[in-house]
N, C-alpha and C positions, 0 to 999 in steps of 0.2 A: 877400789871403788868402781862401780859400773855406771856408765854414763848413758842417759837417754834424753834427747831433745824433743825437749818438747818440739722478595727481591723486589722495590715496588716495580716489578716487571711483568707485563702480561705474557702468558705463554699458552700454547694450544695443546701440546701433547707432552706428557711426562711418562717415562717408562718406569713402572713400579717393579722393584726386584725384592725378593725375599728368599732366604735360604730354604731350600727344599721345595720351592714353588716355581713354576715356570713364569717367565716375564710376560707382562701384558701391558699394552699401551692403552692408557686411559685418556680420552679426550675430555679435558677439563674446561675448555673454553677460555675466556679471559678472566683472570682472577680479579675479584673485587676486594682488594686488601684494605685493611684499616691502617696500614703503615708498613714500612720496610720490615720483612721477615715476620709478618703477622698475617693471620687469616681468621675470619669469623666463621664458626661452625655451629650447627645445630645437631643434636644427637637424638635419635628416635629408636625405640625398640618396644615390641609387644611385651617383652620380659623386663619387669622393673629392675631386677638384679643386674641384668646385662646393661641396661641403660645407665644405672647408677655407677657401675664399675667403669664404663667408658667415659662418663662425664668426669669422674674423679681422676682418671688417667689424664684426660685432656687438660684438666684444670692445673696440672703440674707444669705444663709447657708454657714458657713465657711468650711463645709466638702464636698462641691460640686463644681466642676469645670465644666463650660459649654464649650463644644467644638463641633467639627464636628462628624458626624457618623463614619467616618473612624478612628478617634482617641479616640472615647468614649468606655468606658467599657459597657455602655448600651445606647440604643436609646429609648427615651420615646415618644410615639405617643398618643395624646389626641385629640379626635374628639367629636363634638356635637352628642348627641343621641336624635334626634327628637326635639320637642319643650317643653319637660318636665323639662328642667333644669338639666338633667343628661348628663354625658359624658361617652365615652368609653375610657378606659385606656389600652394601649398595651405596654408591656415591651419586648424588644428584643435586639439583638446585631448583630454585623457583617455587612459586605457589600459583598454580598447582605444581606438584613435584614432578620433575622431569629426570628420569634415570639416565645417568651417563656411563656408569660402569657397574659391573656385578662380578663377584668372585667368591668361591668357597675358600675359607681359611681354616686349616686344621690346627690342632694344638694338643698338648699333653692332657689337658682337661678344658672345661668350659672357660675358666678364667684366663688361662694361657691363650686360648684361641681368640678371645675378645681383645686381649692386649696386643696380640700380633696384628689383628685387624686394625687397631688404633695406630700401630706403627706404620702400616701401609698407608693410612690416611695422611700421616705426617709426611711420608716420602712423596706422596702425590701432590699435596697442597703446599708444602714448604720446601720441597726439593732437598731435604736433609734426612739423616738417619732417624728412625724412631727408636726410643729407648724403653718403652713401657714394658716390654716382655723380657727385659734383662733381669739380673739378680744381684743382690747385695751380699757381701760378707761384712760382719761388724762385730764389735765387742758389746755384748749386752750384760747388764748387771741386774739380775732378778733374784730375789731372795737372799741378797747380801753377797752373792758370788758372781765373779766375772767369767763369762764363757764366750767362745766364738759361736756366732749364729749365722745362718744363711736365711735369705728371705727374698720374696719378690719385692718389687719396688713399692708396692702399696701395703706391705706388711699384712697381707691376707693369708700368707702361708709361711710361717716362721718355724725353723727347727734348729735345735742346738747341734753343733758339730763337735764340741768338747764337753766333757763332764768332769773336769779335773779339779775344780774348786781352787784354782791358782790364778795369780795375776797373768793376764794375757793381753797382747796388743798387736797392732800392725798387720791384720789379715790382708793378704794380697793374692788375687786370683792368678792362675795360669791363663794364657790367652784362650784356651779351649774350655775353661771353666771346670776342668776335671780334677784339678789339684789346687791346694790353697796353702800358701806359706803363712806362718804366724810366729810371733815371739812369745815364749812361755817361760815362767819361773817354776814350772811344775816339778821337775825331777831334781835339779841342782840347787834350786833356790836363787839362781842367778839367770839373767836373760839368755835363752838359747833359741835357735831357730829350728822349727820343725815344719814338715809338710804333711798335709792330710790328703789322702786319695779319696775323693768324694764317692767313687764307685764302691770301694771296699770299706771305707771308714778307717783304714789303717793309717797310723801316724809314724813317721820316720824322721830321725834327726838329720838336719842339714849342716848346722854349725853349732857345736857344743864345746868350743875351745875355752881355755882359761880366759877370764875377763868377761866382757859383755859381747853378745852376738845379737845384733838387732838390724831392722830395716830391710829384711829379705824381700826382694822384688824380682819377678820373672822378666826377662827380656821380651820384646814384642813377638819374637818367634818361639818363645818358650824354651829355648835351648840353654840359656844361661841365667844365672842368678847374681844380682849385685847385692851387697850387704855391707854393714859397718861392723868391724871387729876391733877389739882392743888387745888382742893377744900379744901384739908386739909393743905394747905400752899405751900410747894414746890411740884414740879411735881413728881408724883409717878405712877407706873404701876398698873393698875386695870384689873380685869376680870369680865365680866358679861355674862348673857345668850344672845342668839341671838336677843333679843328684848331690851337689855339694862337694864334688871332687875336682881335682885339677885347679886348686885355689891359686889365684894370682892377685897380688897386692897392686893396687892401681895408684894410690896416693902415698907419698912419703914426705912427711913434714912434722913439725912440732905442735901443730894445731889439732883440733878435734873435728873430724868429719862425720856426717850422719845423713840419714834420710835420702839415699840415692833414688833417682828416677831416670828411666830410659827415654831417649829421644825416639820418635816414632819409627825411625829406620834402624834403631839399635846401634848407631855409630857413636853416640855420646851419652854421657851421664851428667845430670845436674845434681847438686847436693848442697848441704849446708856445711859451712866451715866457720869457725871462730877465729880464723887467721887475722882479721882486722881488729880483734879484741872483743867484738860482739858478733853474733851469728849473721852471716850474709850468704848469698847464693853464688855458687861457682859452677863451672862446667869443665869437663875434661873428655878427651877422646878415649874410647875404650881400649885403644891401642897404646895408651900412655901419653906422656908428654907433659908440658907445663899447664897447670890449671889456669882458667881465665875467670875473673870475677864478672858476674852478671850485674850490670849497673842498674839495679831496680830504682834507686834514687827516690824511694817513697818512705823509707824507715831505716833507722839504725839497727833494727832487729828483724831479720827476715829468715824464716825457717820453712820446713815442710814443702819443698817444691813438688809439683806434679806436672809433668810435661803433657801438653795437649796431644791426644792420640791422632787427631785429624790435621791440625795446623802446627807444624814444627816451629813456627815463629812465636808460639805462646806457651808460657809457663805460669801456672797458678801457684800461689804460695801464701803462707800466713805471715802477716806483718803486724808489728806493734804500732798502733796508731791511736792517738788520743787517749792514752792511758789504758787501752784494752787491745785485743787482737781482732783483726779483720782479714778477710780473704781479698787478695789482689791478684791481678794478672799482668805479667810483664810481656811486652810485645817486642821481639827482636828487631822487627822492621822499623817500628816507630821509635825504638829505644826509649820507651817510657812505660810506666806502670799505671794501672787503673784500679782503684778500690771498688769492689763490687758488692760488699756487704756493709751494713750499717748497724748501729745499735749494740745489742748484747754481744759478748765475746764470741767470735767465730773462728774455728781452727780446723785443721785436718782436711784440706780440700782434696777431692778426687773427681776426675773428669768422668762424665758419661760418654758413651760411644759416639755421640753426635758432635763432640768437640765444642759444644755451646753451653751445656748445663753442667753443673758440678753438684755433688753431694758433699756436705760438710757437717761438722759438729758444732752445735750452738750450746754454749755454757751460760746458764742463767739461774740464779738463786740456788747454787749448789747442785743443780741437775744438768744432765746432758741430753741432747735430743738431736736426731738426724734431720737435716733440712736439705732442700734442693734449691739452687739459685740459677737463674738464667743470666749468664755473663753479659748478654747484650742488653737486656732491659732492666736487670737488677731485681726481677720478681723472685720472691722467696716463699716457699711453701714447706710446711711440715710433712714429714713422711709417716709419722705415727703419733698416737696420742700420748700424753705424759703418763697415762696409766700403764703403758707398756713397761715402764721402768727406764733406767738410764741406758742410752745407746750412744756409741761413739766409734771412731776409727773405721769408718765405712770404706769399702772398696767395691767397684762395680764391674760386671762382665756381661757381655751380650753373646 
């Protein structure tokens, strides 16, 4: 049998950094924020499509309120810059408008340039990473078949990565976004771990051992893969190199372990174990040793841990609460958990690169839909329309 588990601080200057762009100091003056970690913005553009895209992106961020120029702390102007796929970003404030910073922002295409410009605005106004120009991998079910897809965060550019017409799950990006791990039933009829090279489209096996092979996830440096294998009997956590070789078993016990996730520095793994009788979270050094239970103390059923890529003190997970499933975050410093979703069943949390927002799967009425939640404010937004079809098991890379 194969097993699957389910700042209110004023500041004057902020240095804006973006990959491939030189740094620039933007004099923002004193921020007029609506609350801690929040800022009010107005968005303007002569191009309706550009303005709509930027407003939709900003609306996903729990720290940004969209308003009019008269009420905004900053007015953001984004305009096309010729036919090169670049845009001009202008940050200013006041009525009449007073320009404070201007820069050209290139991109792969117009949409990408606009989203990169929006990310620079987040960095400048909230002093945190922007995530709008990142990309998703997820399981989409369209036409009755499940396949792995990739997409921008706004679902404006979606493409299939598999066409196997087989059950697939658990896509996980490499840190550079060039490769993607996933579990598929395609060839053997049982769960096996494969990797896709996004440049060539080639798929290669990582773990096809007897039993179940699930939960493949790259280490933060991309050099190792953690996974859950049952080849030795019950499900145990293993570590291999990035090609699935030099396999090393990390846990050895009579319980079932699943869903490994790496700490930001790659020194530890958190995972799910049913050692207490029902699933709970544990952690272990990648060098081995005795596992330690993570005292979430929020539910008797905790699964699907996701270690925060920015704050090593936080782990998101799925917990059974009130007869359903919700996303919660455990804080090692506070030694307590906080429930961050409400209502319909919410599962499969995955952090965005800012360490503040998560993408997750919402299950309701027999359908699944990808959502984004701000772990600080609890704001939840849908990433796609129901008409897209079922989508689940998302993972994010920037």
